[in-house]
N, C-alpha and C positions, 0 to 999 in steps of 0.2 A: 479420493481426492487428496492431492498433495499441495500444501502451502509452499509457495515459492518466495513471497515477500509480504511483508506487513509494514505499514506506515502507521505509527502512533505519535500523538502529540500530548505533551505534558504542559500544563498551564501553571506558572508560578505566581506568587503573591506579589511579586515586584518586577518591573521592567529590568532589563539587563544592559550594562554598559559593555558593549562587545570589546572594544579596545582594552578595557581593564581586564576582561576575561583573557583575552589573547596573551596579555602580559603575564598571566598568572597560570594559564593551562598550557603546559608543554605540549607542542605538537599541534597546536589549534591554529587555524589560518583563517584570517579575516578576509572576506571577499571584497578586495579594494575597489572593484568597479562599482559596486552598489554600497558597500559599507553596511548593508542590512542584516547580514547573517555571518556566523562564525562557524566553519566547519572543524569537526574533530573525529578522530577514529579511536574509538574506546576499545582498549586491549583488555584481555587477549583475544577477544572474539573479532576484533577489527570492525566493530559495529559503527555504522555511520550515524553521527549525532550533528544536527545543525541547531545552533542557538540563534534566536531572534531577539531584536531590540524590545519587542513588545513583551517579554518575559515568558516566552514559549520555547519549547525545544522539541525537536523531531528525532524520533528514533526509527531507523529502518533495518530491515533485514528478516532473514528467515529465523524463525525460532523466537521472535520477539514475544509473541503471545504467551508462551509457556514461561518466559523469564521476565516479564513486563515489571513487576513489582520490584524485584531485586536491581534490574537495570535503572529503573527510575530512581531508587535509593542511592545506587552508585553515582549516577550522573548529579543527583542533588549534593552528595557529599563532595564531589568534585567542585561544584559551584561555590559550596560553602568553604572549602579550603582556599578558594580564590578571594575570600573575604566578603563574599555576598550573603547577606542575611536573607534567605529565602525559603518558602515551603511550597509544597505542591498543592494547588487548589484542586485539580482533576487531571485525569488521564483519559484520552479518547483514542479508540482506534478509528483512524481515518480511512484506511484502505487495506483490503486482504486481496492478494493476487494468489490464484490457485490454479492448477492444471489438472486435467484428467482426460479420459478417452471416452468417447461415446459411440454407439452403434449408429452406423449412418445406413439407411436402407436406400438411399438415392443420392445421386451426385448434387453437389452444391447448387447448381443451376435449377434443379427440381425443388430443392428445398426452399430457396429464396422465392420462387413462384407461388409456394404454399403458405408463406409467412405474411404477416401483416406488414405492408410497406412502411408504415409509420415507425416500425420498430427494427426494421431489418434492412441491411446494405450489403450489397455484394458487387464489387467492381474489380474482378480478378487482374485486370490489366494494371491496376494501381495498388491492390493489396491481395495477397493470396487467400485471405480468411473472409468467411461470412461474418458481418458484425450484427449481433442481435441485442437489443436492449429491453429488458423487461425485469420485473421483480426486483428493482432496485440495483440491478448489476448489469454489466456488459460482458457479452460472450463473445470470444473470436473463435469461430469454428473452422477448422482446417479440413481439407478433403480426405485426409487420413483418419478423421475422426477425433483427433487432438482438439482439445478445447481449453482455452484459457479464460478464466473467470476473474473480472476485476470489479472493484467499487463496492465490495461487501464490507459491512462494518462489524460483521462477526462471523465466525466459522459456521454457525447455525444457518444464518442468512445465505451464505454461499452454498452450503450443502442443499438447503431447501430449494434455492433457485436452480442448481444443477438438477435436482430430481425433477422438477417442473419442465425444465427445457428437455431433458431425456424423453419425458411423457409426451411432450409435444413433437419431438422428432420422430418417435416411434408411430405416432399417428400419421405422420407424412409418409414414411417409408414402408 
């Protein structure tokens, strides 16, 4: 299983004045249409960061899990260098997106017929993948056997859900 994207949120001890941050963080862009968030690209990784008035910031990208603590500390230092007195209350992983390949013993039409209709959906004229929701994640299963896993809050959850999905598919095909 390969992790392709991670979304993490850090909650600060204070709300953020986004206009103030924009003036003090070079390269940041205030989303003028809503004014509710400030986007920034943290270098050298070009990692996407979104700051919110509520005192939260979002970190996205591949490799976030492995470097989460140092990333949060670098962003906190950036906020402090803008004159904001803040600390981090907590950091949460919101979503992990991963990809893998599974063995398919039957075409998607046969797979969907064997799955619980409350958990599965397949409308090839609208989207080429079977969508299956269980174990706290969503799977996008393509006819090639490629599978995208999204919605996991940890790598362990994604791995275990994939293992269970593979077991389910093996029973079908």
